[in-house]
C-alpha positions in Angstrom: 15.2 10.1 -13.1 13.8 7.6 -11.2 10.5 7.0 -8.5 9.4 4.6 -6.1 5.6 4.7 -6.7 3.9 3.4 -3.7 0.3 2.2 -4.6 -2.5 1.1 -2.1 -4.8 -1.4 -3.6 -7.9 -0.8 -5.1 -11.2 -1.2 -3.4 -11.8 -4.5 -2.0 -14.8 -6.7 -1.4 -15.0 -7.3 2.6 -15.8 -10.2 4.0 -17.2 -10.5 7.3 -16.4 -14.0 7.7 -12.9 -13.9 6.9 -9.6 -12.1 7.2 -9.1 -8.9 5.4 -5.4 -10.6 4.2 -8.3 -12.9 2.5 -10.0 -10.0 0.7 -10.4 -10.1 -3.8 -10.9 -6.7 -5.3 -14.5 -5.4 -5.9 -15.8 -5.2 -9.8 -15.3 -1.2 -9.4 -12.0 -1.6 -7.8 -10.1 -3.7 -11.1 -12.1 -0.6 -12.9 -10.0 1.5 -10.9 -6.8 0.0 -11.8 -7.1 0.8 -15.0 -7.5 4.9 -14.0 -4.5 4.6 -12.0 -2.1 2.8 -14.5 -3.0 5.6 -17.2 -2.2 7.9 -14.5 1.5 6.3 -13.5 2.3 5.9 -17.3 4.7 9.2 -16.9 6.6 7.8 -14.4 7.9 4.8 -16.6 7.7 1.9 -13.8 10.1 -0.7 -15.1 9.5 -2.9 -12.4 6.2 -4.0 -10.0 6.8 -5.4 -6.7 3.4 -6.6 -4.6 2.5 -7.7 -1.6 1.1 -11.5 -1.5 -2.5 -10.6 -0.4 -4.9 -11.1 -3.4 -6.4 -7.2 -3.6 -3.0 -6.5 -3.9 -1.8 -8.7 -6.0 -4.7 -8.5 -8.6 -4.4 -4.4 -8.3 -0.3 -4.6 -9.3 -1.2 -7.2 -12.1 -4.4 -5.2 -13.6 -1.5 -2.0 -13.4 1.1 -3.5 -14.8 -0.9 -5.0 -17.6 -1.6 -1.7 -18.7 2.0 -0.4 -18.3 3.2 -2.4 -21.3 3.2 -6.0 -19.0 5.1 -5.1 -16.7 6.1 -8.4 -14.6 4.8 -8.9 -11.0 7.1 -9.6 -8.3 5.4 -10.8 -5.2 6.9 -9.9 -2.0 5.5 -11.4 1.3 7.4 -8.6 3.1 4.9 -5.7 1.6 1.3 -7.6 3.2 -0.3 -5.2 5.6 0.4 -5.5 9.4 -0.5 -8.8 10.6 -4.2 -9.0 11.9 -5.2 -12.8 11.0 -7.2 -12.7 15.1 -8.3 -8.9 14.4 -12.3 -8.4 14.5 -13.8 -7.0 11.5 -15.5 -4.0 12.5 -18.9 -3.2 10.5 -18.9 0.5 12.0 -16.3 2.5 10.4 -15.5 4.6 13.5 -14.7 2.1 15.6 -12.2 0.7 13.0 -10.4 3.6 12.6 -10.3 3.8 16.8 -8.8 0.6 16.7 -5.9 1.7 13.7 -5.7 5.0 15.8 -4.7 3.0 19.1 -2.5 0.7 17.4 -0.8 3.8 15.6 -0.2 5.5 18.9 1.2 2.6 20.6 3.7 1.3 17.6 6.0 -0.6 20.3 2.7 -2.8 21.4 0.7 -5.7 20.0 -2.6 -3.5 19.8 -4.3 -4.7 16.9 -4.0 -8.2 15.2 -0.5 -10.4 15.9 2.3 -7.6 15.0 3.1 -4.3 16.4 3.1 -1.6 14.2 6.6 -0.3 14.7 7.8 -4.2 13.8 5.3 -3.5 10.6 6.5 -0.5 9.9 10.4 -2.3 9.9 9.8 -5.4 7.6 8.4 -3.0 5.3 10.9 -0.3 5.6 13.3 -3.2 4.8 11.7 -4.6 1.9 11.4 -1.2 0.4 15.1 -0.9 0.3 16.1 -4.2 -1.2 13.7 -3.3 -3.8 15.0 0.2 -4.6 18.8 -1.0 -4.1 17.7 -3.6 -7.0 15.9 -1.1 -9.2 18.9 -0.9 -11.2 17.7 2.8 -11.9 14.6 2.9 -13.3 11.1 3.2 -11.6 9.8 1.0 -9.2 6.1 0.3 -8.3 5.0 -1.3 -4.9 1.0 -2.2 -4.3 0.6 -2.7 -0.6 -2.0 -1.9 2.0 -3.2 1.3 3.6 -2.2 1.1 6.8 1.4 -0.6 6.5 2.2 2.1 3.7 0.8 5.6 6.2 3.4 3.7 8.8 6.3 4.3 6.7 5.1 7.4 4.4 4.7 8.9 7.7 8.3 8.3 8.6 10.0 9.0 5.1 7.9 12.5 5.4 8.0 13.4 9.0 4.3 13.1 9.8 1.8 11.5 12.2 0.7 8.2 10.8 -2.8 8.4 11.7 -3.3 11.8 10.1 -1.7 10.5 6.3 -4.0 6.9 7.0 -7.7 8.4 7.5 -6.8 10.5 4.3 -6.1 7.6 2.1 -8.6 6.5 0.3 -8.5 2.8 -2.3 -6.8 3.1 -4.5 -4.4 5.6 -3.5 -0.7 6.2 -4.5 2.5 8.5 -3.7 5.5 8.8 -5.8 8.6 9.6 -3.9 11.9 10.6 -6.2 14.8 7.8 -5.7 17.9 10.2 -5.8 16.6 11.5 -2.4 13.4 10.1 -1.7 11.4 13.5 -1.6 7.7 13.6 -2.2 7.1 14.3 -6.1 2.8 13.5 -5.9 0.4 11.8 -4.0 -2.7 11.0 -4.6 -5.0 10.0 -1.6 -8.0 9.0 -3.9 -6.8 8.3 -7.2 -10.4 6.7 -8.4 -11.5 10.2 -7.9 -8.9 12.2 -9.9 
């Protein structure tokens, strides 16, 4: 049986003076990747794809290294919602409100430079291409919380914000490729 394993990147170092697109993993985030890889071994991931953002790429490379050296293919379409111009929110509640507003108005550009529905479609197209090229083996995809929540909520028939607020760094969800049925979801892989 083949699976699609969606993985939210591990904990990153927040930098108030640069876009979140450029952040790297924190030291404890690197250790989290090893824990996640051990949990995912049972899915026999044969290929690993990642957003080209540093924190996702680093997560993918660390996990792939633990999974018998599976290679990592970078894909710009797996990036987070485009938010170069989005401010850094020191208050987590302010950040959550901004994300919630954008998720409730997905057709509008509310947060950053990309409407959330356009981002979801971009990501869904990338996932479809990856799955079609998987040759029947399990595939890992490392990406980001907002874009994953938008995609997963659509597949699972949920509200994106409800799903997003549950997801920690790292988190993962496993879908059976045959019918995209959710097989496992871990909202906080660091604690599991």
